[in-house]
C-alpha angles and dihedrals in degrees: 000000000000127000093258093048088057093045096041108033120170088249090063090055089049089057094046092047092048093048090049092053090051092046095250097114100100132085091330094073089043090057095045090051096042096113092058091043090054091048099041117005097061098048116104088210088074099042106070121193111289115243124221143206134190107255103227119275092343087086087214116141096223128188114255087238116068112196105230106214100177102087094022094059102031094112108008138035114241106187093152091059094043091051090048088057094044092049091056094049109272107140106166120080124181127195137155149219120305092235087073107017097040110209099357098112094045090049090051096048100086094049091046093050092049093052101026099129092048104046137061108234120204131182136166145207140192129242091219096221120143099225137139120236093251100048120116105226125223125233089253093052093050090049090052090048089050091053093048095049090049089052092050090050090053093047089048092052090051094048092048088048091231139109095220143041125188093227137007121193132208096242123226091001106181101150123086096204088055091052089051095043116133091204092055090048093051088050091056092043090052090051092048094050087051088058092245100121138004105201138034126218145167128226117199145164100170126064085359099159094054092042093051091049092048090051091050094050093053095056086212100106130079099183142029126189107202132183103235136150135183087269093052135259119010115221120216097198096058094030089227139070119322108256113250094012118151113237115262092265088057089052094057098102090056092049092047093050090054091049091050088054090060098259118143108219120221119180128218134178086028090143102021095105092059096072108049137277105286117039089321095307114129131048115342115240102194092151097043094113099033090104091066095051128090115240095250093051089049088061097052117119093256139119120242089257094050091046092056093050094047091049096051092049092052093048106055114312129111096205143353123231106218132177116231122194101172141017089261093051090048091050093050090054094043099054093048094052096039094052100033097114094051092072095055105046 
């Protein structure tokens, strides 16, 4: 067992996830882990230099770690943790609508305002249509979706106490005809003309390959946040790997087409499968992706979570969106993303 596997076992993540769900993931955790934070978290020796990638047609040089603020800030503000990430070079912060992430946008607002000209701020909203991935939407449905997306954007701007975000996603986009919708595109263009948003994106963990191909074909989208792992597509419905998915290496043509279309690729759920089905409760799967790793990479001094983040970054993604509930959790995610390319020279 490596140093990081001892320091950051999957059971630790279970506790953090449960406390976050219960609303106990704020300063209380930070205080209880202060001894480790003082001995490890403040040392420059364990904070390597962050690495960066240009995020698609945004032109922004974003950190390869995206701070996922949705779950982390649902109940409590964590400016100290956000500032720690920012001070070490994390410059992309992702959040989402209050209809799903409760108070996360409001809890991010103060930090975002303080650093607004030095960070890339992303949020997302749902279109609130009950449609299946394979449905062909009518013009009326697309118009309703566009109105709902615009309303979600306006609500997010209000909660974030700002008049502008750098990018706003169509959240939980699983339908190809929605992604191709002219009504949706015109809603984005109207918001862009109004100065509310610069870039459009999709966030999806269902029907992701078809959605990503559709987004690339339109030429409208700057970013895509996709649920992908070393073993292939992650499936939100089953909370596991998508049945029949190719491994990530087999999905590279899809990822490359999206990048060629100007889409920056941000991964999510890259390590979710390792810690049980529901919020990490259930059987651990720390070796779930080991079959996809070369022997030398399996020997790297990384936890299973770190290994999955490093792998997906080295095999087609620009950045990984990772939730961080504490300084130690942040540091674990940071090290994996900052050093990812060094394992695949």
